[in-house]
Steps between C-alpha positions, in 0.01 A plus 500: 500500500612852424516773763184652350314168533606465863384852584170448315440176691571678828251769397230233476603343832507842665148585382363175647677551832409869505132413448498302825680780684262763362182316604625456857645853515158641411358365826786654697457839340118507519494417871779745576325770301176461695608428859878562487576140599790295366306174496781249540242219510423564133761257374336227706162591349667427164606161640148424623372588152731239351372230737134592449552494123664158533211367712239624252690359203526165677122497549390612153793372293317178420207697357662792317854370463826637635579721203451873487123465527526324834773736619292806407205358697718417801658847484157665493377301801829565682467874437152503653587281801829671583349843432248439776778356718674837461184675618477269803866569585439873475191481724658284768863611506529848345172684547525517884856634459435783253513765773803341669862604434633380165756276668220307673313424177830410329573243773144371453571452128809295584291291742239434229781393267625247754148369563434439129846355438499262794141390439596376153822352643294296745262382225769404250781390731733745329514289183486632146165430332502411132269729300420253221368646175472397139640813336771348287816669379395631160589846376636701212860554397607844382854450381693382802225605743238249617179633653266241649125527476491484880712814524279683253182401686646595841614844386168553321294406807712725722461787252121454493481504881717812525299678228175404677632642827611824337157536337327428832705757691474777240150447358270370776339657803676262739831575334453873542401443862819297556711783364316749718542288814873472432522881511278596794285251695335759725384712209368186330291420807356853495413452133305181583754242378500176697875486573478163674336347192757653265785355709333159483467528120869590480599187692262291289654613172862492620463150643322377186786620280753328724294179481500520120878535502536207742289269284681602181840455665403152624387400150811649338766364737320173575517508880388700802643527850401658830802735484450609137346832599791628710749587229250616240340717770833675551555524124151644448567754774822590319301540176246723674781718639668524158175612339399724789302332778144625498497536120311230307673571165825510696440151643434362152808667356714413804412132477585481130819702549617277785425185302695631202790618716524159665489318167761722336705521821576127482686567173740749658846349553548363855124536571339163434153381597619430856569874538169627364346558845806701606466695176128570563540626855805705402271680257254559786774662708605722209142610436444583867823700510465699177122501429310414821161577344559262209444563131132597526475592868449846640628656819232532768471766765407355838203696640502565873 
């Protein structure tokens, strides 16, 4: 393969990886934008989504098959189930803490993460679970670059979900209410907006997107694990920071940028795949030092 072919192949790999990061980063940035919480349990919501998708596919696979039709159905059910799980988590763990100091609610988020993680650990015994599908390995070859149909479908599904979210936030009444609540909750209450309901909707959508990413990742990589949400949670947070945490377009762009940087970074001399996590978090440090608000973020003035 020529250098151009290698770089083109890494472009494809980076877009697939970036799609996962972007979907999870959207939940981080939406929740932070509305209640200023870094929801470190969000990566584990992604993990739960993978297991729910696996359970649904195991139940309906005999009827609809384990191809993309069955995966799409399992992803849809997982999005609904995990979306409502996100609402339950918000009601039980976060809602009573909204008036508490930010450190208290942050510690609560870490506790929720441990509860979700260790619950799945207890159920699975810490073993990898094979996510069996019938997707095949077909694709198209463009010169020295091979793009599988699975990669095209994954990127397409992620793009549709991100476009649907952007349309929802910018064109619907609930979306406008979410943007208003992120700016000034007290004024929203005076204007008759049900802030509690809007926060619940935010957790519903953010958790549903993470569940979609978890199901797609399980189908793509072929296995799921109780600890699979930890690293991608950190990577998605990095993507949200790169794009500007609190900015939905920033989360999308940050996820894709991080995926591409990781893919291309493995081609840099002395930086192989075993160094890609070091490379990713080094980028996070550089962004925080030189552009703390991220690419699309804006500086905020703290009101007293």
